[in-house]
C-alpha positions in Angstrom: 0.0 0.0 0.0 1.5 3.3 -1.0 1.7 6.4 1.1 -1.0 9.2 0.8 -0.2 12.9 0.8 -2.7 15.7 1.3 -1.9 19.3 0.6 -4.1 22.3 1.3 -3.8 26.1 1.2 -6.1 28.7 2.7 -6.6 32.5 2.2 -8.8 34.6 4.5 -10.2 37.9 3.2 -12.7 40.4 4.5 -14.7 43.1 2.8 -17.0 45.8 4.0 -20.1 46.6 1.9 -21.7 50.0 1.7 -24.6 48.9 3.9 -22.3 48.3 6.8 -22.1 44.5 6.5 -18.8 42.7 7.1 -18.0 39.7 5.0 -15.5 37.1 6.0 -14.5 34.7 3.2 -12.2 31.6 3.3 -10.8 30.4 -0.1 -9.2 27.0 -0.1 -7.3 24.8 -2.5 -6.6 21.2 -1.7 -5.2 18.1 -3.2 -4.8 14.4 -2.4 -2.3 12.0 -4.0 -2.0 8.3 -3.5 -0.5 5.5 -5.6 -2.3 5.6 -9.0 -4.7 8.5 -8.0 -4.3 12.3 -7.9 -7.1 14.7 -7.2 -7.1 18.5 -6.6 -9.6 21.4 -6.4 -8.9 25.1 -6.7 -10.5 28.0 -5.0 -13.4 26.6 -3.0 -15.0 29.5 -1.2 -17.0 29.9 2.0 -18.3 33.3 3.0 -20.0 34.5 6.2 -21.8 37.9 6.3 -21.9 39.7 9.7 -24.0 42.7 10.6 -22.5 45.0 13.3 -24.7 47.6 15.0 -24.3 50.0 18.0 -27.2 51.1 20.3 -26.6 53.2 23.5 -23.1 52.0 23.7 -24.0 48.4 23.3 -22.4 46.6 20.3 -24.5 43.9 18.7 -23.4 41.3 16.2 -25.9 39.6 13.8 -25.7 37.0 11.1 -28.4 37.9 8.6 -27.5 35.1 6.2 -26.3 31.6 6.4 -22.9 30.4 5.4 -22.5 30.8 1.6 -20.6 28.1 -0.1 -19.2 28.4 -3.7 -18.0 25.5 -5.8 -14.3 25.3 -6.8 -13.3 27.2 -9.8 -11.2 24.3 -11.1 -10.7 20.6 -10.4 -8.5 17.9 -11.8 -8.2 14.1 -11.4 -5.7 11.6 -12.7 -5.9 7.8 -12.5 -3.0 5.5 -13.3 -3.7 1.7 -13.7 -1.8 -1.1 -15.4 -2.1 -0.5 -19.1 -4.2 2.7 -18.7 -3.5 6.3 -17.7 -6.1 9.0 -17.9 -7.3 12.2 -16.3 -9.1 15.5 -16.8 -9.2 19.1 -15.7 -12.2 21.4 -15.6 -12.7 25.0 -14.6 -15.5 27.6 -14.8 -14.9 31.3 -15.2 -18.1 33.0 -14.0 -17.1 36.4 -15.3 -16.7 35.2 -18.8 -19.4 32.5 -18.6 -16.8 30.1 -19.9 -16.0 26.5 -19.3 -12.4 25.2 -19.9 -11.1 21.7 -19.7 -8.4 19.3 -20.6 -8.2 15.5 -20.9 -5.6 12.8 -21.4 -5.8 9.1 -21.9 -3.2 6.5 -22.6 -4.5 3.1 -23.8 -1.8 0.8 -25.0 0.2 2.3 -27.9 -2.1 5.3 -28.4 -2.3 8.4 -26.2 -5.1 10.9 -26.7 -4.9 14.5 -25.4 -7.2 17.4 -25.8 -8.3 20.9 -24.7 -11.8 22.3 -24.7 -13.2 25.9 -24.3 -16.9 26.6 -24.4 -18.4 30.0 -23.9 -22.1 30.2 -22.9 -22.2 34.0 -23.0 -24.6 36.0 -25.2 -22.6 34.7 -28.2 -21.8 31.0 -28.1 -18.3 29.9 -29.0 -16.5 26.6 -29.1 -12.8 25.7 -29.4 -11.5 22.1 -29.4 -7.9 20.9 -29.8 -7.5 17.2 -30.0 -4.3 15.1 -30.6 -3.3 11.5 -30.7 0.2 10.0 -30.5 1.5 6.5 -31.4 4.1 4.7 -29.4 6.0 3.3 -31.2 5.5 5.5 -34.2 4.0 4.1 -37.4 6.7 3.5 -40.0 6.4 5.2 -43.4 8.7 5.2 -46.4 12.2 6.6 -46.7 12.8 6.6 -42.9 9.8 8.8 -42.0 7.5 7.9 -39.2 4.0 9.1 -38.3 4.2 10.1 -34.6 0.8 11.7 -34.2 -2.3 13.2 -35.7 -4.7 15.8 -34.5 -6.9 18.7 -35.4 -8.6 21.9 -34.2 -12.2 23.1 -34.6 -13.3 26.6 -33.6 -16.8 28.1 -33.9 -17.1 31.8 -33.5 -13.3 31.9 -32.9 -10.5 33.6 -34.8 -6.7 33.5 -34.7 -4.8 36.4 -33.0 -1.5 36.8 -34.7 0.0 39.0 -32.0 -0.9 36.5 -29.3 0.4 33.6 -31.4 3.7 35.4 -32.0 4.1 36.0 -28.2 3.2 32.4 -27.5 5.9 31.2 -30.0 8.5 33.6 -28.4 8.0 32.3 -24.9 7.7 28.6 -25.9 4.0 28.0 -24.8 3.0 27.5 -28.5 5.2 24.4 -28.6 3.6 23.0 -25.4 0.1 23.5 -26.9 0.9 21.3 -29.9 0.9 17.7 -28.8 1.4 18.5 -25.0 3.4 16.2 -22.8 1.0 16.5 -19.8 -2.1 18.5 -20.7 -3.9 17.9 -17.3 -1.0 19.1 -15.2 -0.3 22.1 -17.5 -3.9 23.0 -18.2 -4.1 26.0 -15.8 -1.1 27.5 -17.7 -2.0 26.4 -21.3 -5.8 27.0 -21.4 -5.5 30.8 -21.0 -2.8 30.9 -23.7 -5.1 28.9 -26.0 -8.0 31.2 -25.3 -5.8 34.3 -26.1 -4.4 32.9 -29.3 -7.8 32.0 -30.6 -10.2 34.5 -29.0 -14.0 34.6 -29.4 -15.1 36.4 -32.5 -18.7 36.2 -33.8 -19.0 34.9 -37.3 -15.5 33.5 -37.6 -14.3 29.9 -37.7 -11.2 27.7 -37.5 -10.8 24.1 -38.7 -7.9 22.0 -39.8 -5.6 19.0 -39.3 -2.3 18.6 -37.5 0.5 16.1 -38.1 3.5 15.1 -36.1 6.2 13.5 -38.4 9.5 12.1 -37.5 12.6 11.0 -39.4 15.1 8.4 -38.4 15.2 5.7 -35.8 15.7 6.9 -33.1 14.0 10.1 -34.2 16.5 12.7 -35.4 14.1 15.2 -36.9 10.6 15.8 -35.6 8.1 18.2 -37.2 4.7 19.2 -35.9 2.6 21.2 -38.4 -1.0 22.4 -38.3 -2.7 23.8 -41.3 -5.8 25.6 -40.1 -8.4 27.2 -42.4 -10.0 30.3 -40.9 -12.3 33.0 -42.2 -9.4 35.3 -43.1 -7.1 32.7 -44.8 -4.9 29.7 -43.9 -3.1 29.7 -40.6 0.1 27.7 -40.2 1.5 26.7 -36.8 4.1 24.1 -36.0 7.4 23.1 -34.5 10.6 21.5 -36.1 13.3 20.0 -33.9 16.6 18.5 -34.9 18.4 16.5 -32.3 21.8 14.9 -32.7 23.0 12.2 -32.1 19.6 11.3 -30.7 16.9 12.9 -28.6 17.7 11.3 -25.2 21.3 12.6 -25.3 21.2 15.6 -27.7 24.5 17.3 -28.1 23.0 19.5 -30.8 19.4 20.5 -30.6 17.8 23.1 -32.9 14.1 23.7 -32.4 12.1 26.3 -34.4 8.5 27.3 -33.6 6.7 28.1 -36.8 3.7 30.4 -37.3 2.2 32.3 -40.1 -0.7 33.1 -42.3 -1.5 32.6 -46.0 -4.1 34.8 -47.7 -4.9 35.3 -51.4 -2.5 38.3 -51.6 0.1 37.4 -48.9 2.2 34.7 -47.5 3.8 35.4 -44.1 5.7 32.8 -42.2 7.9 33.3 -39.1 10.0 31.0 -37.0 11.6 31.4 -33.6 14.4 29.3 -32.2 13.6 28.0 -28.8 15.2 25.4 -26.4 18.1 25.2 -28.9 21.7 24.6 -28.1 25.0 23.3 -29.6 27.0 21.3 -27.2 25.5 23.2 -24.3 25.8 26.6 -25.8 22.4 28.2 -26.3 21.3 29.4 -29.7 18.5 31.9 -30.4 17.1 34.0 -33.2 14.2 34.7 -35.5 13.5 33.9 -39.2 10.7 35.3 -41.3 9.4 35.2 -44.9 6.9 37.7 -46.5 5.6 37.5 -50.0 2.9 40.0 -51.0 1.3 40.6 -54.4 -0.7 43.4 -55.7 0.2 47.1 -56.2 2.5 47.0 -53.2 4.2 43.7 -54.2 6.9 42.7 -51.7 9.4 39.9 -51.1 11.5 39.6 -48.0 13.4 36.7 -46.4 15.4 37.3 -43.3 17.3 35.2 -40.8 18.2 37.4 -37.9 16.9 40.8 -39.0 17.9 43.5 -41.3 20.5 46.2 -41.9 20.3 49.0 -39.2 19.6 51.6 -42.0 16.9 49.6 -43.7 13.3 49.9 -42.9 11.9 46.4 -42.8 8.4 45.6 -44.1 5.5 45.4 -41.7 5.2 42.1 -39.8 9.0 41.7 -40.0 10.1 44.2 -37.3 11.9 43.2 -34.1 13.6 40.1 -35.4 16.4 38.8 -33.1 19.9 38.1 -34.4 20.8 34.5 -35.0 23.4 33.8 -32.3 24.3 32.9 -28.8 25.0 34.5 -25.4 27.3 33.0 -22.8 27.6 34.3 -19.3 29.8 32.9 -16.5 28.5 35.1 -13.8 30.1 38.5 -13.4 33.5 37.2 -14.6 32.9 36.6 -18.3 30.1 37.5 -20.7 30.1 36.9 -24.5 27.5 37.5 -27.1 27.5 36.6 -30.8 25.0 37.5 -33.5 24.5 37.5 -37.3 21.8 38.2 -39.9 21.2 37.7 -43.6 18.3 39.2 -45.5 17.1 39.2 -49.1 14.4 41.6 -50.3 12.9 42.5 -53.6 15.8 45.0 -54.3 18.5 44.3 -51.7 20.8 41.8 -50.1 21.9 42.5 -46.5 24.2 40.7 -44.0 26.2 41.5 -40.9 27.5 40.2 -37.6 28.4 41.5 -34.2 30.3 40.2 -31.2 30.8 41.4 -27.6 33.1 40.2 -24.9 33.5 41.4 -21.4 35.5 40.2 -18.4 35.7 41.6 -14.9 37.8 41.1 -11.8 38.8 43.1 -8.7 36.9 46.2 -9.9 38.4 46.1 -13.4 36.4 45.3 -16.5 37.7 44.7 -20.0 35.2 44.9 -22.8 35.5 44.7 -26.5 33.8 43.8 -29.7 33.1 44.5 -33.3 30.1 45.2 -35.6 29.9 44.7 -39.4 27.0 45.6 -41.6 26.6 45.5 -45.4 23.8 46.6 -47.6 23.7 45.9 -51.4 20.9 47.6 -53.4 20.3 45.9 -56.8 18.5 48.7 -58.7 20.1 51.2 -59.1 23.1 49.2 -58.0 25.0 50.4 -54.9 26.6 49.0 -51.8 27.6 50.2 -48.4 29.7 48.4 -45.7 30.5 49.7 -42.2 32.9 48.3 -39.6 33.3 49.2 -35.9 35.9 47.6 -33.5 36.5 48.7 -29.9 38.4 47.7 -26.8 38.3 49.4 -23.4 39.3 49.0 -19.8 37.2 50.4 -16.9 37.8 50.6 -13.2 34.7 50.8 -11.0 32.7 52.4 -13.8 35.4 54.9 -15.0 37.1 54.4 -18.4 40.9 54.0 -17.9 41.9 53.2 -21.4 40.3 52.4 -24.7 40.5 52.4 -28.5 37.8 52.6 -31.1 38.0 52.3 -34.9 35.4 52.8 -37.5 35.4 52.4 -41.3 33.1 52.9 -44.2 33.2 51.7 -47.8 30.5 52.5 -50.4 30.1 52.7 -54.1 30.2 52.6 -57.1 29.2 56.1 -58.0 31.6 57.1 -56.6 33.6 54.6 -54.6 34.3 56.1 -51.2 36.4 55.0 -48.2 36.4 56.8 -44.8 37.8 55.9 -41.4 38.3 57.2 -37.9 40.2 56.1 -34.9 40.1 57.2 -31.3 42.4 56.2 -28.4 42.5 57.1 -24.7 45.0 56.4 -22.0 44.2 58.0 -18.6 43.8 61.7 -19.2 45.3 61.6 -22.7 43.1 61.4 -25.8 44.0 61.2 -29.4 41.7 61.0 -32.5 42.7 60.3 -36.1 40.5 60.8 -39.1 41.6 59.3 -42.4 41.4 61.5 -45.5 38.3 60.6 -47.6 39.3 58.5 -50.6 37.0 58.8 -53.5 37.3 57.7 -57.1 35.1 56.8 -60.1 32.2 58.6 -61.7 30.0 60.8 -59.7 26.9 59.2 -61.1 26.2 55.7 -62.1 25.5 55.1 -65.8 21.8 54.3 -66.3 20.9 50.8 -67.2 19.8 50.2 -70.8 16.1 50.2 -71.3 14.3 46.9 -70.9 13.7 44.8 -74.0 10.2 44.3 -75.2 8.9 41.0 -73.9 7.0 40.3 -77.0 10.0 41.0 -79.2 12.1 38.6 -77.0 9.5 35.9 -77.5 9.5 36.4 -81.3 13.3 36.0 -81.3 12.8 32.7 -79.3 10.4 31.5 -81.9 13.0 32.0 -84.6 15.5 29.7 -82.8 15.4 26.2 -84.3 16.8 24.7 -81.1 13.5 25.6 -79.3 11.4 23.4 -81.7 11.2 19.7 -81.4 9.1 17.0 -83.2 7.1 14.4 -81.3 5.2 11.2 -82.0 1.5 11.2 -82.8 -0.8 10.5 -79.9 -3.0 8.3 -82.2 -0.1 6.0 -83.2 2.1 6.1 -86.3 1.0 4.1 -89.3 4.2 4.7 -91.3 7.7 5.9 -90.5 10.1 8.3 -92.3 12.9 6.9 -94.3 16.2 8.0 -92.6 18.0 8.0 -95.9 15.9 10.8 -97.4 15.6 13.1 -94.4 16.6 16.7 -95.1 18.7 18.8 -92.8 17.0 20.3 -89.7 14.1 19.1 -87.6 11.8 16.6 -89.4 8.2 16.0 -88.2 5.9 13.2 -89.3 2.7 14.3 -91.0 0.7 12.7 -88.2 3.1 13.8 -85.5 3.2 17.0 -83.3 5.6 19.9 -83.2 6.5 21.3 -79.8 7.9 24.7 -78.9 9.7 25.4 -75.6 11.4 28.6 -74.3 12.4 30.0 -70.9 13.1 33.7 -71.7 9.6 35.1 -71.2 7.0 33.8 -68.7 3.5 33.4 -70.3 0.3 34.4 -68.6 2.1 36.4 -65.9 2.0 40.2 -65.4 5.6 41.2 -66.0 6.8 44.3 -64.1 10.5 43.9 -64.9 12.5 42.7 -67.9 16.3 42.2 -67.8 16.1 43.5 -64.1 14.8 46.8 -65.4 11.3 48.1 -64.5 8.9 48.2 -67.4 6.8 51.4 -68.0 3.7 49.4 -67.4 3.0 45.7 -66.6 2.8 43.5 -69.7 1.3 40.1 -69.9 2.2 37.8 -72.8 -0.5 35.2 -73.5 -1.1 32.4 -76.1 -4.5 32.1 -77.8 -6.0 30.1 -80.7 -6.5 32.2 -83.8 -9.0 30.0 -85.8 -11.3 27.1 -84.9 -10.1 25.4 -88.1 -6.6 25.2 -86.9 -5.3 22.4 -84.7 -5.1 23.2 -81.0 -1.3 23.2 -81.1 -1.3 26.3 -83.4 -1.2 29.5 -81.4 -0.8 33.2 -81.7 0.9 35.6 -79.4 -0.7 38.8 -78.0 0.0 41.3 -75.3 -2.3 42.9 -72.8 
């Protein structure tokens, strides 16, 4: 027989109402745990109302009402038996008229977990998140395994991108997808689930989730949910790489994925969490934005953007990809880097900081490097900063700082500055500005006419090829009498292929030069009497 443990906590509060009544309330939370059984209740409340009156110096005490008992706001139970483990959590929020719950059940090789939020306010809303995992995973082809399946259904619910981004940053989004212990974590996870998918009349959420692994033991695990909502398609997920294996991971890279796909926009973001390389933590953010329409935009970033570049909306505040190591007050180091590609630029840079302190002295140093390349009109700029200093109890004793700048090509320019300090002595040196080349860049030649380019492609014999008839060939050509060039059978087909001009696409640029107006090259049939393979070219 196992030991039993009982825990309880009490809180006593008093409040005085305007009519002079005094209320004494006791709020209690209790739990019991024995072998195979765990139960707990939260915030049971008992209140006693007292009336206090004074008459001719005599103080009287009355109890106008009986003891008021309120049910607990939350309760959980978990049962563990041979071959079975299950439990549930349930709470009621009176202010929101909302029920929240969680359940878990392990039956043989399948474990089922779920969350439920039901609002019975003026506007009914429902949110269900249900997952099932298999142990061992189901083997698929090429080393892949199916670890789990799940789904989400929301009625009168919508996604909140700001809340989802915050949940991804602090790691709770990862715990919501295929949770390890939903009953124990329900008080923390249910409010996050409610804030990520708040009530919204007329909206909906529905979609599947998959948990896929690769390798045995699992080296790569990916959890992805594709949820269709009233505003578009929501993507949430987690990708984790563990080497050499999950139980003893020397290298672990975990990215929490979230984003939204609409008819005019694709926005995906990933946050590194719980990641390390041989014990050294790794952090950072990645993001992708593709937007069509009049304000067409493409931006891909790992770690942010150049300091002088204004990032597109939804891509601000990205953290550098890097690490930070601190050995108490003695040593602190931070490394970071970024790489970004946009519609008209390429950006990259890195920075490092190192500080060490002892006996009131502190030595700190580092460097920053940033580069920005603009494609049209072509230009580039690179900046470099390096510094080293010594401080004693907050006062700078000695230091050196160097900066450099290189830009071009119209004109090419190099500048630099250095500053040194030793005690009361200071010295600054500014390098003379070096400049050469043309003051203005030569303009790019005008863009070629897309239709003219396609006509030139039509004139190239290498773009034409002969194929066999789809109805079968009754006779074959005599190789001895074939003329020079491409020969086609009378019952065969002639195919044309080119890759210089996209067809059926609104072209805004040609030869990396902006067109005066968008041009679409299309292919249409000119006559019903001609075969379907005969086409004409038109522009619109």
